[in-house]
FIKE-58692 format. One record per residue: residue number from 0; residue in one letter; x, y, z negated of N, C-alpha, C in turn. Coordinates in steps of 0.001 Angstrom, whole numbers, plus 500000, padded with zeros to 6 digits. Atoms other than C-alpha are relative to their C-alpha. Layout:
<rs>
nr  rest  nxx  nyy  nzz  caxx  cayy  cazz  cxx  cyy  czz
NUM  A  X  Y  Z  X  Y  Z  X  Y  Z .
...
</rs>
This chain:
<rs>
nr  rest  nxx  nyy  nzz  caxx  cayy  cazz  cxx  cyy  czz
0  M  499002  500112  500501  263780  784450  062016  500971  499026  500626 .
1  S  499014  501528  499358  267208  782540  063462  499858  498674  499138 .
2  E  499918  501335  500682  267896  779226  062041  501490  500833  499133 .
3  T  498449  499294  501179  270865  780217  059361  500327  498242  499189 .
4  D  499685  500384  501266  272868  778072  057269  500015  500052  498652 .
5  Y  499703  499336  501343  272773  777255  053794  500630  498770  498984 .
6  D  499668  501001  500502  274197  774956  051249  498694  499341  498983 .
7  L  501118  500420  500268  270947  774693  049435  498809  501477  500088 .
8  V  501389  499652  499939  267288  775463  049851  498919  500108  498876 .
9  V  501004  500578  500986  264869  775440  047078  498851  500866  500251 .
10  I  501111  499978  499912  261542  775632  047783  498825  500186  498764 .
11  G  500958  500099  501790  258906  777052  044982  500914  501091  499329 .
12  A  499040  499263  500417  259898  779966  043186  498974  500155  498202 .
13  G  500352  500474  501175  258348  778520  039663  501282  500235  499233 .
14  P  499097  500231  500740  260188  777891  036408  501288  499409  500799 .
15  A  498979  501400  499164  261761  774680  038513  500596  501266  500263 .
16  G  499260  499094  498847  262820  776957  041298  500232  501604  499925 .
17  L  499397  499141  500054  263800  779929  039999  501254  499650  498756 .
18  C  498356  500347  501165  266263  778368  036852  500563  498947  501099 .
19  A  499116  500429  498878  267323  776284  040218  500880  501468  500520 .
20  G  499586  498989  498908  267855  779007  042170  501571  500792  498858 .
21  M  498652  499112  501306  270194  781194  038736  501288  498960  499950 .
22  Y  499147  501162  500471  272176  777567  038073  500991  500085  501526 .
23  A  498970  500174  498568  273297  777328  042130  500348  501611  500344 .
24  A  499081  498568  499901  274130  781376  042030  500765  500431  499311 .
25  R  498760  500152  500719  276409  780791  039335  500862  499397  499892 .
26  A  499044  500763  499721  277750  778231  040754  500559  500222  501681 .
27  K  499963  499048  498445  278427  780481  043866  499527  499428  501050 .
28  M  500271  500755  499217  276990  778401  046075  498553  501249  500761 .
29  N  501045  499122  499326  274569  779989  049039  499081  499700  500279 .
30  V  501686  500270  500508  271075  779743  048106  499236  500786  500099 .
31  L  501958  498760  499858  267741  780825  049429  498732  499054  499301 .
32  V  501265  500804  500663  264490  780320  047066  499183  500779  500911 .
33  L  501424  499858  499230  261172  780173  049266  499105  500127  498517 .
34  E  501021  500238  500838  258219  780932  048072  499012  500895  501002 .
35  K  500841  499608  499353  254996  781380  049686  499174  500784  499510 .
36  A  501345  499730  500617  252818  782888  047408  500850  501319  499185 .
37  A  499047  499352  501290  253845  784850  043342  501248  499290  499839 .
38  P  499090  500643  500857  257099  784272  042037  499952  499632  498700 .
39  G  500303  500172  501937  256848  782501  038638  498641  499025  500071 .
40  G  501207  501553  499928  254239  779779  039848  499024  500107  499112 .
41  Q  501229  499622  500663  251356  778840  037627  500419  500975  498152 .
42  I  500076  499014  500689  252646  780504  034434  499743  501617  499692 .
43  I  500437  498571  500014  251912  783583  035699  498847  500229  499086 .
44  I  501370  499968  500415  248126  782809  035049  499655  499406  498891 .
45  T  500068  500944  501134  248827  781423  031988  499709  500474  498846 .
46  D  500055  499397  501418  247151  782911  028686  501253  500697  499651 .
47  W  499208  499906  500917  249710  782556  026449  500683  498029  500122 .
48  I  499271  501632  500143  252653  779933  025849  500643  500600  498652 .
49  E  498984  499806  501719  254159  779151  022149  500776  499040  499193 .
50  N  499164  500388  500617  255935  776449  022813  501620  499916  501065 .
51  Y  499015  500198  499466  258660  777552  024523  501070  500971  499947 .
52  P  498294  499118  501071  262504  778504  022866  499966  500568  500418 .
53  G  499645  498810  499842  263354  781744  021633  498881  500701  499912 .
54  F  500588  498930  499873  260088  783518  021618  498516  499007  498608 .
55  P  499978  500397  500947  259027  782796  017906  498549  499797  499554 .
56  D  501177  499598  500630  255700  784577  017800  498611  499492  501496 .
57  G  499881  500240  498858  255317  783030  021648  499397  501754  501026 .
58  I  499427  498882  499038  255048  785176  025089  498849  499408  501234 .
59  S  500272  499833  498993  252484  785580  027757  500431  499055  501191 .
60  G  499501  500286  498446  252747  783635  031105  500476  500651  500666 .
61  F  499480  498535  498332  253119  786682  033388  501573  500486  498984 .
62  D  498388  499179  500646  256252  788001  030613  500773  498554  500089 .
63  L  499303  501358  499658  257671  784406  030939  500369  499976  501599 .
64  G  499283  499834  498770  257798  784674  034576  500346  501132  500606 .
65  D  498835  498816  499751  258794  788112  034832  501200  499754  499737 .
66  K  498507  500053  500590  261707  787685  032748  500391  498660  500920 .
67  M  499540  500765  499104  262491  784553  034992  500561  500418  500819 .
68  L  499633  499370  498987  262423  786385  037857  501184  500724  500503 .
69  N  499512  499652  499944  263801  789240  037035  501936  499608  499751 .
70  Q  497951  500904  501161  267317  787039  035084  500153  499633  501795 .
71  A  499260  500781  499027  267333  785250  038861  500308  501401  501209 .
72  K  499501  498594  499293  267355  788925  040700  501392  500431  499555 .
73  N  499671  499813  500418  269729  790300  038342  501374  498822  500581 .
74  L  499200  501104  499370  272191  786613  039214  499915  500004  501379 .
75  G  500067  500125  498872  271585  787592  043023  499443  498848  500685 .
76  V  500215  501601  499628  269723  784697  043775  498800  501182  500698 .
77  N  500661  499854  498315  267707  785451  047578  499071  499516  499773 .
78  I  501122  500634  500174  264434  785176  047247  498731  500638  501414 .
79  K  500954  499524  498738  262147  785004  050454  498801  499648  500110 .
80  T  501462  499947  499751  258540  785194  051228  499745  499277  501071 .
81  A  500173  500785  498302  257979  782412  053534  499239  498683  499184 .
82  E  501047  501954  500329  255509  778511  053518  501077  499511  501141 .
83  V  499295  501255  498916  257621  775792  054850  498558  498958  500597 .
84  L  500854  500920  499681  255449  774028  056920  500524  498470  500841 .
85  S  499563  501264  499846  257415  770782  058082  501604  500439  499942 .
86  M  498756  499971  500232  261160  769495  057576  500022  498645  500804 .
87  D  499311  500884  499379  263387  767660  059397  501277  499093  499044 .
88  V  498371  500511  501442  265538  765208  057001  500835  499014  500381 .
89  S  499841  500961  499495  266564  762858  059835  501560  500240  500475 .
90  R  498537  499639  500245  269989  764513  059964  500610  500373  499259 .
91  E  498736  499663  501135  273295  765369  058233  499216  501723  499159 .
92  K  501001  499215  500365  271900  768698  057638  498588  500110  500319 .
93  K  501542  499893  499654  268145  769674  057310  499353  500866  500286 .
94  I  500334  499427  499329  265919  771553  059126  498542  500365  499201 .
95  L  501484  499931  500260  262753  773436  057444  499568  501092  500913 .
96  N  500619  499289  498954  260337  775007  059605  499478  500922  499338 .
97  L  500870  499704  500527  258989  777742  058479  498695  500529  500899 .
98  D  501175  499043  498426  255950  780487  059837  500591  501055  500517 .
99  D  499395  498793  499278  258657  782709  060979  501633  499223  500448 .
100  G  498610  500107  499401  261202  780515  062160  500724  498724  499431 .
101  S  498895  501260  500391  263890  777391  061378  501052  500433  498854 .
102  I  498378  499688  500925  266964  777293  058446  500297  498711  500148 .
103  S  499132  501689  500317  269381  774370  058054  500915  500411  498441 .
104  T  498544  499706  501418  271234  773210  054580  499558  498387  500096 .
105  K  499677  501286  500594  272609  771150  053047  499358  498787  499539 .
106  T  501128  500171  501338  270578  770261  050058  498628  500517  499870 .
107  I  501476  499279  500000  267039  770723  049513  499702  499893  498686 .
108  I  500373  499985  501148  265411  771177  045625  498529  500369  500735 .
109  I  501254  499686  499637  261744  770885  046437  499001  500416  498988 .
110  A  500523  499591  501166  260252  772698  043445  498559  500443  500575 .
111  T  501494  499999  499206  256197  773349  045161  498934  500359  498366 .
112  G  501005  500226  500799  254342  772497  041924  498759  499072  500375 .
113  A  501365  500020  499964  250714  771826  041970  498702  500708  499679 .
114  S  501257  498746  500271  247194  773113  042316  499078  499469  499284 .
115  P  501176  500311  500342  244279  772768  040657  499287  498770  500662 .
116  R  500878  501090  499808  242271  769543  041273  498309  500527  500608 .
117  K  501392  499583  500307  238461  770300  042618  499140  499133  499681 .
118  L  501071  500870  500607  235247  768903  041755  499330  499816  501370 .
119  N  500508  499701  499232  234232  768703  045352  498840  499211  500239 .
120  I  501727  500689  500301  230614  768660  044982  499111  501553  500643 .
121  G  500938  498938  499020  230001  771933  047727  500863  500986  498886 .
122  E  500093  498767  500499  231252  774266  045253  501388  500866  500307 .
123  E  499122  499315  499120  233824  776080  047855  499486  500907  500078 .
124  K  501036  498721  499965  230695  778443  048412  499919  500653  498811 .
125  F  500289  499709  501909  231129  779425  044535  501236  500852  499528 .
126  I  498293  499236  500684  235125  780331  044637  500141  501663  500027 .
127  G  500521  498597  500392  235175  783961  043372  498668  500506  500527 .
128  K  501401  500072  500757  231479  783845  042815  499435  499469  499205 .
129  G  500592  500507  501412  231055  782283  039719  500609  498405  499671 .
130  V  499611  501028  499946  233568  779409  040550  502067  500432  499918 .
131  S  498532  499421  499904  237350  779814  039309  501063  499030  498854 .
132  F  499234  500586  500413  240182  777837  038254  501458  500637  498850 .
133  C  499233  499160  500831  242237  780517  036071  498853  500707  499084 .
134  A  500659  499251  501442  240432  782042  032497  500479  501340  499793 .
135  T  499063  498484  499910  243000  784654  032867  499712  500558  500643 .
136  C  500126  498918  498564  242609  785993  036228  498539  500175  499507 .
137  D  501260  499602  500103  238963  786102  035537  498624  499707  499187 .
138  A  500481  500185  500925  237737  785624  032221  499051  501725  500020 .
139  P  500668  498569  500259  236963  789549  031917  498659  500573  500952 .
140  F  500900  499334  499528  234332  789476  034526  498813  499176  499296 .
141  F  501284  500564  500188  231907  787491  032522  499965  500167  498663 .
142  K  500273  499150  501619  231981  789513  029134  498520  500037  500055 .
143  G  501318  500014  500924  228633  788564  027168  499024  499192  500856 .
144  K  500665  500797  498886  227915  785836  029826  499770  498701  499473 .
145  T  500189  501641  500034  227090  782350  029995  501069  499291  500604 .
146  V  499578  500844  498747  229774  780006  031791  500051  498839  499486 .
147  V  499734  501689  500109  230672  776015  031843  500871  499958  500416 .
148  A  498864  500165  500074  233741  774761  031686  500528  498282  499987 .
149  V  500021  501039  500305  235128  771387  032715  501389  499755  499977 .
150  G  499280  500799  500327  237684  768924  031768  500042  499764  498371 .
151  G  499486  500307  501262  239807  767559  028530  500977  500527  499643 .
152  G  498206  500047  499828  243193  768207  028880  500200  501198  499023 .
153  D  499221  498573  500621  245689  771035  026985  499428  501334  500582 .
154  T  500172  499124  499298  244881  773544  029780  498463  500302  500151 .
155  A  501720  499560  500451  240591  773022  029814  499814  500400  498236 .
156  V  499923  498631  501131  240795  773628  026160  500853  501055  499673 .
157  Q  499034  498250  499710  243549  776318  026001  498856  501005  500555 .
158  E  500872  498834  499514  241497  777982  028242  498591  500557  499712 .
159  S  500823  499338  500677  238253  777679  026914  499801  500594  499194 .
160  M  499934  499532  501040  239199  778979  024077  500268  501857  500778 .
161  Y  499750  498418  499980  240199  782400  025633  498917  500517  501287 .
162  L  501594  499714  499372  237212  782448  027697  499240  500692  498783 .
163  T  500976  499181  501125  235215  783203  024342  500515  501130  499453 .
164  K  499708  498717  500295  237324  786153  024135  498934  501350  499986 .
165  F  500932  498891  499179  234884  787551  026463  498727  499301  499853 .
166  A  501701  500826  499834  231737  784851  027367  499822  500197  498291 .
167  E  500936  500106  501248  229007  784752  024536  499889  498778  499735 .
168  K  501015  501407  499969  228486  780968  025227  500976  499258  501286 .
169  V  499265  500519  499355  230984  778553  026450  499764  497909  500017 .
170  Y  500215  501830  499946  229880  774613  027619  500891  499369  500014 .
171  L  498086  500279  499530  233341  772672  027715  498856  498230  500361 .
172  V  500414  501534  499298  232143  769291  030180  500918  498922  500073 .
173  H  498665  501235  499661  234357  766043  029954  499109  498929  500076 .
174  R  500223  501488  499890  233607  762665  030943  500035  499295  499010 .
175  R  499599  501101  501405  234945  761066  027938  499118  500409  498993 .
176  G  500232  499095  501267  233830  761358  024498  501076  500287  499195 .
177  E  499155  499137  500885  236720  762587  023124  501126  501008  501053 .
178  L  498929  499804  499331  239327  765150  024078  501651  499307  500096 .
179  R  499061  500395  499911  242577  764718  025606  500991  500691  499786 .
180  A  498995  499300  500974  244101  767322  024317  500731  500247  499090 .
181  T  499168  500163  501375  246796  768154  021661  499037  499914  498348 .
182  K  500741  499643  500987  245556  767689  018098  499945  501092  499822 .
183  I  500475  498584  500121  245916  771452  017238  499002  500688  500894 .
184  L  500919  499260  499133  243970  772440  020510  498759  499541  499139 .
185  R  501590  500804  500061  241144  770146  019517  499972  500781  498622 .
186  E  501396  499054  502108  240532  771722  015641  500158  500995  500397 .
187  R  500610  498309  499695  240916  774901  017177  498904  500322  501105 .
188  A  501430  500103  499168  238196  774548  019795  498837  499579  499293 .
189  F  500751  500229  500605  236020  772436  017301  500015  500757  499319 .
190  K  500411  498458  500807  236153  775778  014822  499023  501112  500779 .
191  N  500151  498972  499182  235277  777912  017597  498342  499642  500111 .
192  D  501189  499738  499656  231707  778560  017608  499202  500724  501407 .
193  K  500360  499746  498803  231496  779679  020656  499626  499045  501270 .
194  I  499556  501089  499240  232360  776519  022186  498988  498942  500540 .
195  E  500819  501308  499689  229824  773815  022896  500075  498780  501216 .
196  F  499700  501403  499143  230586  770126  024081  499289  499030  500107 .
197  I  500715  501126  499510  229131  768026  026118  500674  498609  500726 .
198  W  499518  500939  499816  230408  764562  026171  499650  499119  501120 .
199  D  500279  500852  498883  230155  761569  028724  499465  500323  501019 .
200  S  500953  499316  498528  229250  763954  031738  500713  500670  500487 .
201  V  499240  499133  498787  230137  765885  034997  498786  500742  500385 .
202  V  500963  499033  499445  228983  768511  036711  499837  499363  501204 .
203  S  500346  500679  498795  227206  767387  039478  499454  500590  501166 .
204  A  500684  498523  499941  225935  770493  040981  499458  501400  499732 .
205  M  500191  498614  500914  225512  774066  040895  499360  500263  501192 .
206  D  500577  499373  498321  223662  776551  043177  499269  501464  499425 .
207  G  500083  499130  500325  222857  779820  043193  499835  501185  501512 .
208  F  500122  499319  498560  221829  782759  045756  501395  500508  500955 .
209  F  499010  499057  499375  224560  784926  046388  501410  498990  498351 .
210  N  499183  500209  501115  226551  784019  042666  499866  498624  499290 .
211  V  500471  501015  500350  226717  780976  040516  499106  500093  499181 .
212  E  501373  499921  500636  222863  780664  039017  500387  499125  498966 .
213  N  500166  500784  500600  222822  777404  037645  501335  498531  500165 .
214  V  499162  500580  499936  225197  774347  036632  499101  498820  499947 .
215  K  500951  501082  500336  223695  770766  037075  500757  498972  499195 .
216  I  499382  501230  501148  225247  767954  033915  499423  498427  500297 .
217  K  500442  501726  500290  225107  764404  034176  500619  498927  499791 .
218  N  499796  501438  500790  225617  761470  031801  500439  498894  500915 .
219  V  499640  500759  499475  228169  759346  033076  499448  498802  500101 .
220  K  500871  501056  500776  226340  756620  030523  498791  500283  500749 .
221  S  500988  499996  499602  223212  757123  031008  499476  500423  501373 .
222  G  500588  499414  499058  222552  759035  034237  499169  500774  500282 .
223  E  500939  498652  500145  220628  761728  032655  500105  501164  500494 .
224  E  499666  498909  499529  220763  764948  034399  499187  501085  499665 .
225  K  501173  499407  500984  220170  768167  032732  500677  501725  501005 .
226  T  499661  498363  499530  220721  772266  034169  499961  500769  499109 .
227  I  499974  499206  501473  222302  774456  032071  500101  502006  501176 .
228  K  500093  498570  499688  221684  778434  033229  501593  500746  499660 .
229  A  498941  499206  500184  224925  780131  033804  500801  500741  500886 .
230  D  499803  498869  499604  226582  782870  035570  501354  499536  500555 .
231  G  499229  500219  498912  230021  781031  036305  500322  498393  499581 .
232  C  499401  501608  499801  232213  777416  036271  501311  500095  500159 .
233  F  498704  500039  499674  235590  776886  035517  500268  498555  499751 .
234  V  499549  502092  499798  237494  773524  036542  501219  500370  499359 .
235  W  499258  500560  500153  240058  772219  035044  500082  498489  499497 .
236  I  499414  501498  499732  240590  768603  035947  501090  499184  500381 .
237  G  498823  500568  499854  243951  767765  036635  500520  500897  501653 .
238  I  499353  498804  499015  246243  769120  039541  500361  499127  501281 .
239  I  499545  500764  498845  247453  767966  043310  501051  500300  500127 .
240  P  498270  499559  499581  251041  768014  043916  500508  500784  501717 .
241  N  499921  498845  497718  252118  770753  047361  500905  499201  500222 .
242  T  499132  500488  498810  253852  768396  049244  499216  499858  501053 .
243  G  500546  499628  499091  251735  768954  052406  500903  499915  500908 .
244  F  499240  499499  498768  254753  769630  054373  500778  499290  500099 .
245  V  499125  501269  499647  256753  766654  053249  499675  498674  501276 .
246  G  500143  501085  499435  254690  764211  054944  500281  498641  499985 .
247  D  500285  501272  500229  255661  760820  055657  501857  499939  499413 .
248  S  498927  499388  500356  259438  762114  054770  500861  499141  498858 .
249  L  499439  500125  502071  259788  761373  050751  498764  499003  499993 .
250  E  501140  500670  500296  258592  758848  048858  499501  500000  498879 .
251  L  500995  499612  500655  255721  759620  047130  499314  499061  499192 .
252  D  500864  500933  501046  253664  757805  043739  498818  499694  500320 .
253  D  501886  500346  499456  249708  756604  044639  499433  501126  499955 .
254  Q  500589  498632  500215  248854  760598  043493  500953  500597  500740 .
255  G  498953  499718  499169  251393  761768  046380  501217  501075  499095 .
256  F  498828  498987  500238  254080  763269  043659  501082  499899  500507 .
257  I  498757  500613  499402  257657  762836  044478  500653  499418  499226 .
258  V  499441  500740  500679  259318  759991  043190  501402  500818  500069 .
259  T  498654  499279  500104  263309  761160  041762  500098  499065  499190 .
260  D  499339  500971  501182  265430  759189  039698  500117  501143  498661 .
261  H  499606  499249  500770  267021  760555  036510  501124  501450  500268 .
262  T  499142  498587  499592  269325  763222  038701  499213  500887  501092 .
263  M  500948  499197  498971  266000  764612  040451  500265  499561  501405 .
264  A  499998  500115  498711  267186  762719  043794  499241  499198  500308 .
265  T  501195  501055  499483  264588  761452  046016  500155  498578  500561 .
266  S  499865  501294  499590  264121  758709  048317  501023  500649  501613 .
267  V  499181  499714  499072  266704  760745  050654  500965  500778  499627 .
268  P  498742  499756  500355  269856  761451  050345  500370  501849  499992 .
269  G  499540  498506  499519  270921  765425  049695  498368  500469  499964 .
270  I  501368  499262  501022  266663  765974  048490  499820  499806  498692 .
271  F  500553  500281  501463  265788  766657  045044  498833  500057  499998 .
272  A  501393  499512  500203  262415  767510  043679  500286  500357  498676 .
273  A  499823  499490  501534  262137  769381  040477  498299  500695  498987 .
274  G  501669  499693  500362  258980  770181  038089  498755  499348  500413 .
275  D  501131  500961  499615  255672  769398  038542  499467  499297  501389 .
276  V  499813  501054  498967  256099  767736  042153  500438  499354  499830 .
277  R  498979  501070  500307  257953  765409  040799  498714  498800  499052 .
278  T  500082  500312  501327  256927  762362  039072  500156  499969  498700 .
279  T  499306  499479  501446  257307  762952  035456  498635  499846  499096 .
280  P  501339  499887  500808  255380  762141  032483  499967  501270  499187 .
281  L  500596  498542  500671  255241  765493  031130  500156  500982  500812 .
282  R  500079  498710  499713  254439  768675  032575  499850  501255  499399 .
283  Q  500079  498422  501209  255460  771963  030977  501316  500913  500518 .
284  V  499346  499045  499428  257413  774933  031447  501599  499399  499571 .
285  T  498451  500208  500074  260860  773655  029198  500349  498529  500966 .
286  T  499517  500654  499017  260530  770548  031581  500815  500301  501179 .
287  A  500105  499428  498591  260273  772400  034628  501375  500494  500405 .
288  V  498806  499369  499993  263211  774042  033679  501636  498900  500162 .
289  S  498911  501146  499734  265629  771381  033003  500359  499338  501278 .
290  D  499524  500332  498658  264966  769486  036335  500644  500802  500628 .
291  G  499235  498995  498436  265788  772826  038196  501632  499846  499759 .
292  S  498364  499728  500364  269199  772776  036297  500609  498660  500061 .
293  V  499178  502032  499696  269985  768442  036785  499470  500567  501293 .
294  A  500301  500063  498402  268706  769069  040481  500966  500678  500787 .
295  V  499365  498945  499194  271034  772078  041249  501660  498967  499753 .
296  I  499091  500610  500641  273857  769965  039533  500304  498787  500905 .
297  S  500031  501846  498820  273000  766514  041660  499993  500650  501431 .
298  A  499604  499426  498506  273131  768789  044904  501465  500785  499804 .
299  E  498874  499366  499612  276334  770719  044253  501352  498245  500337 .
300  H  499100  501568  499441  277612  766569  043961  500167  499908  500692 .
301  F  500371  500161  498847  276243  765820  046763  500748  500744  500961 .
302  I  499102  498888  499501  278075  768789  048583  500934  499197  500299 .
303  E  498792  499837  500358  281300  768005  046991  500743  498415  500807 .
304  N  499709  500830  499685  280998  764278  047863  499821  499047  501603 .
305  N  500337  500333  498469  279568  764534  051272  500927  501380  500839 .
306  P  499429  498455  499385  282008  767693  052976  499805  499667  501366 .
</rs>
């Protein structure tokens, strides 16, 4: 692809990126949205969303993502499948190096989100063979079986409850003595007789001939270890920002998230960040779309003030 000049390039087509694309298209900006995977972001693998305004009965993550994508397309947003490998922001016009060429743009909104954190105990060889990070995707494969789930936040608890629709038994392992999930989710989980909680513990190993067969659990206080015979292990222990292509061009916090101000501006003029990829006290669909709209307005003002 030849180098093309845009007013704005949005990297990522999750809720933040799609919302940014919509606002930019309505503002008659020459905008391109880049997405290396499936448009919609992580919400398309989320079972059910109850706290997004306008859907009093809730909506599946897939349906909400699909509605956002169709709305963006109806507004004429240009969405291209491509991965950003690196970027050069040293000049007035920013250059994005893609897997099929390069493009130039006056402004950039980074909305690449974040990816699940791994256990790093050698579980990679079992990914797709019992290890999963998405209950909505893989739970049906564990009908009538026993699985181990890892984590204690909203995602871990909500996805563990979804697992019980299929699995016969779910062991939820958490390294602390109480869940971090919201009260309503905790209450629902404690009432679910298919979930057994294993407190103050971590998954230390897993084995199997081809698929996962055994999961070893270690108590972080006593050091005691035990092995659970299980057919799978679902991991929800946090997220890592998708900022590998950024390099050292922007200011990041100690966890690798992009630092922004209240206008979504980063440390480099003309570059903005929105959604889960930035430092923020809350990572929800509502905050992502809010970030996306604010970032576009800021990008517009930047272009107006830097003709």
